[in-house]
C-alpha positions as CSV (number, residue, x, y, z in Angstrom):
1,X,10.3,-2.9,-12.0
2,X,12.3,-4.6,-9.3
3,X,11.2,-4.3,-5.8
4,X,14.1,-4.4,-3.4
5,X,14.7,-5.3,0.2
6,X,15.8,-2.1,1.9
7,X,14.8,-0.1,5.0
8,X,14.7,3.1,2.9
9,X,14.0,2.0,-0.7
10,X,11.1,-0.1,-2.0
11,X,11.6,-0.1,-5.8
12,X,14.2,0.8,-8.4
13,X,13.6,1.1,-12.1
14,X,15.8,2.3,-15.0
15,X,14.8,3.4,-18.5
16,X,16.7,5.3,-21.2
17,X,19.1,6.9,-18.6
18,X,16.5,7.8,-16.0
19,X,16.8,6.0,-12.7
20,X,13.6,6.0,-10.7
21,X,13.8,5.2,-7.0
22,X,10.8,4.8,-4.7
23,X,11.6,5.6,-1.1
24,X,9.3,4.2,1.6
25,X,8.9,7.6,3.3
26,X,9.1,10.2,0.5
27,X,7.9,8.5,-2.7
28,X,9.5,8.5,-6.1
29,X,12.5,10.5,-7.3
30,X,14.0,10.5,-10.8
31,X,17.7,10.8,-11.5
32,X,18.7,11.6,-15.1
33,X,21.8,10.6,-17.0
34,X,22.4,7.4,-15.0
35,X,24.3,4.8,-17.0
36,X,22.8,1.3,-17.1
37,X,25.8,-0.2,-15.5
38,X,25.3,1.9,-12.4
39,X,21.7,0.7,-12.2
40,X,22.8,-2.9,-12.5
41,X,25.4,-2.3,-9.7
42,X,22.7,-0.7,-7.6
43,X,20.5,-3.7,-8.0
44,X,23.4,-6.0,-7.0
45,X,24.5,-3.9,-4.0
46,X,24.2,-5.6,-0.7
47,X,23.1,-2.3,0.9
48,X,20.9,-0.2,-1.4
49,X,21.0,2.8,1.0
50,X,24.8,2.8,1.2
51,X,25.1,2.5,-2.6
52,X,22.6,5.3,-3.1
53,X,24.5,7.6,-0.8
54,X,27.9,6.8,-2.3
55,X,27.1,6.5,-6.0
56,X,23.9,8.3,-6.9
57,X,22.9,11.0,-4.4
58,X,24.6,14.3,-5.3
59,X,26.0,12.7,-8.6
60,X,22.9,12.8,-10.8
């Protein structure tokens, strides 16, 4: 369960297509059907918030 450095996101986890994201202010949200390569790119992204808004939010 990787903890990440982000002003909005504290932790990101992926298991069997479910991406779980822990936000500092609002807690955990689960996104289903997320490919593992998207999770890996999310972890590698310089800005987690920008990646989330562009590639995950409103897509899963």
